[in-house]
C-alpha positions as CSV (number, residue, x, y, z in Angstrom):
1,M,-2.4,-4.9,-1.0
2,E,-1.6,-4.7,2.7
3,I,-0.8,-1.4,4.5
4,E,2.3,-3.1,5.9
5,E,3.7,-3.3,2.3
6,L,3.1,0.4,1.9
7,P,4.3,2.1,5.1
8,W,3.3,5.6,3.9
9,A,-0.3,4.4,3.3
10,A,-1.0,4.5,7.0
11,D,-0.9,8.3,6.8
12,A,-3.1,8.6,3.8
13,K,-6.1,10.8,4.1
14,C,-8.1,8.5,1.8
15,L,-8.3,6.0,4.6
16,Q,-10.7,8.3,6.4
17,A,-13.0,8.7,3.3
18,D,-15.4,6.5,1.4
19,P,-13.4,4.4,-1.1
20,E,-16.0,5.0,-3.8
21,T,-14.9,8.7,-3.8
22,F,-11.6,7.6,-5.3
23,F,-13.1,5.2,-7.8
24,P,-15.9,7.2,-9.4
25,E,-18.0,5.6,-12.1
26,K,-17.2,6.6,-15.6
27,G,-18.1,10.3,-16.1
28,G,-18.4,10.7,-12.3
29,S,-16.8,13.6,-10.5
30,T,-13.3,13.4,-9.2
31,R,-13.4,16.7,-7.4
32,E,-13.9,15.4,-3.8
33,A,-11.1,12.8,-4.2
34,K,-8.7,15.4,-5.5
35,R,-9.6,17.8,-2.7
36,I,-8.8,15.1,-0.2
37,C,-5.5,14.3,-2.0
38,M,-4.4,17.9,-2.0
39,Q,-4.5,17.9,1.8
40,C,-2.7,14.6,2.2
41,D,0.9,14.4,3.5
42,V,1.7,11.3,1.5
43,R,0.3,12.4,-1.9
44,D,3.7,12.2,-3.6
45,E,4.4,8.7,-2.3
46,C,0.9,7.6,-3.5
47,L,1.4,9.1,-7.0
48,D,4.8,7.4,-7.2
49,Y,3.3,4.1,-6.3
50,A,0.5,4.5,-8.9
51,L,3.0,5.4,-11.6
52,E,5.5,2.6,-10.7
53,N,2.7,0.0,-10.5
54,D,0.7,1.2,-13.6
55,E,-2.5,1.6,-11.6
56,R,-5.3,1.9,-14.2
57,F,-8.2,2.9,-12.0
58,G,-9.0,5.5,-9.5
59,I,-7.5,8.7,-8.2
60,W,-4.0,8.2,-6.8
61,G,-1.8,11.1,-5.6
62,G,-4.5,13.5,-6.8
63,L,-4.4,12.4,-10.4
64,S,-6.9,10.4,-12.5
65,E,-5.8,7.5,-14.7
66,R,-5.9,9.7,-17.7
67,E,-3.8,12.4,-16.0
68,R,-1.2,9.8,-14.9
69,R,-1.0,8.5,-18.5
70,K,-0.3,12.0,-19.7
71,L,2.3,12.5,-17.0
72,K,4.1,9.3,-18.0
73,R,4.1,10.4,-21.7
74,I,5.6,13.7,-20.8
75,A,8.2,12.1,-18.6
76,S,9.3,9.6,-21.3
């Protein structure tokens, strides 16, 4: 995925962080990724993207894959 395809991504705080922070190993902490997301100006756009594209891995818009699945169930 190219940033040009996601104009909002150029402003994402995660670009300044270690990508592994947002893709922890199973059972790993998501705390740091979520902290970064909470300070991000494009968090809503990121979450919308993840929900629309059924992203299965990583922290997107401050939510884990499990949290996004739960949100989708509630919204249905």
